[in-house]
N, C-alpha and C positions, 0 to 999 in steps of 0.2 A: 862627861861629868856635870854634873849642876854645883853652883856654887852659890851659897846663899849667905850673905853678908848681913849683919846685924850689929844695934849699937852705937848707929850715929843719933845725935840730937843736938840743942842748942847748950852751949855751956858758956860760961864769961871768960875772959881772957887769964890765962893763969891756972886754968881748972884742968879736969883729967876727964878723957873719956878711953873706954874699951871696945873697940870693935873686935867682933868676932864673925867669922868665918864656918862653914858647916859645909863638908863635900858629902853632899847627899847621896848622889851616886857614882859609881866610878867602875870603869872597865878595869881598873889595875888596881893594886894594892895602892892606898892613900899615901903609905910610906914611900913611894915610887917618885913623887912628885916632888919639884920645886916647887914652892910658895910663894905669896908676895902681894903687897901692895901697890894699887898706882891712885893716882887723885886726878880729878881735873876741877880748876875755878873756874868760874864764868869768864866767859872773854879769853882763856888763857886752854895753851896744850895741855894735854894728859902726860902728866909724867909718873915717874918712878917714885916709891917713897920707902919701901923697905922690901927684902926678901928672905927667905929663909932654904937652906939646902934641904934635899927630902930626907937625909939623915940629922939635920938639925944641926950640925958640925957647921956651916957657914952662913956668915949672916952678909946683908947688905944695906946701907942705909946710905939715903942721899944726904946731902951735908945737912940740908935745915931739918933734918932728921936726927940727927946724933946726939945723942945725949939728952934728948925727949922722947925719943921713941923707941919702942922693944917691942919685937917681933916676937912669935913665940910658936910652937906646936904641939899638939896631943895626937899623936899617930894612932892611938887606942881609940879616941874619941872621934877621929877625921874632922879636925879641926883646927885653924888656925886663928891667930889673934894680933891684934897690932894695939898694946896699950900707948897712948897719947897722954904725954904729960906736959905742962907748961905752956899750955895750946897758947898760939897769937891769932889774931882776927885776920892773917894769911894764910892760916891754916885752914882757913871755910873751903869746903871745895865737896863735892861728890867722891866719895873713898871706893874702890874696886878692889876686890880679893881676885887674885887669878893665880893660876895653875899651868903649869906645863910639865911634862914629862923627862922626867932626868936624863941627859943624854950625854951628861959629862960638862954640860958649858957652864963656866965659870958664874958662880952666883952674881958676881960683880958684873955681868954682862946681862942688862934687863931686857933681853930680847927672847923671842919666840913663846910667850905665854899668849898661848892658845886657848886655854877656858878662862871666861871672864863671867864674875859674878853680876847682879843687878846693880851693883853702887847702894851705898848708904851716904846719906845726907849728913854732913857735920858744918854746924854752923858755931863759930864764936865770935863772940860780941865783946866789942870793948868798954 
């Protein structure tokens, strides 16, 4: 599975960005993967941001993302997106698209993501 993230950039605080991740190659049907986003800020550990189940029925958001970020997927286009609104300087990080084969693990458990994209930089200026 190859994941290609795009849409990062520089934005002022309060602004919005939309990250998109394309699943270029897949040994299985894209719709069978749980998809998500992680991020890593300089000097900090990588953390989960949001996740969406293979069928689009279940979502997970880290507390800081609730109410500001929205994850969505288009199984027909093999893409997953992260709409980020009301961005804050503390959202500055490299954002990674991730995927895992759905094995019935609850979407709230942000483990087992075996496929990672290359990351896209998001910088929020104050």
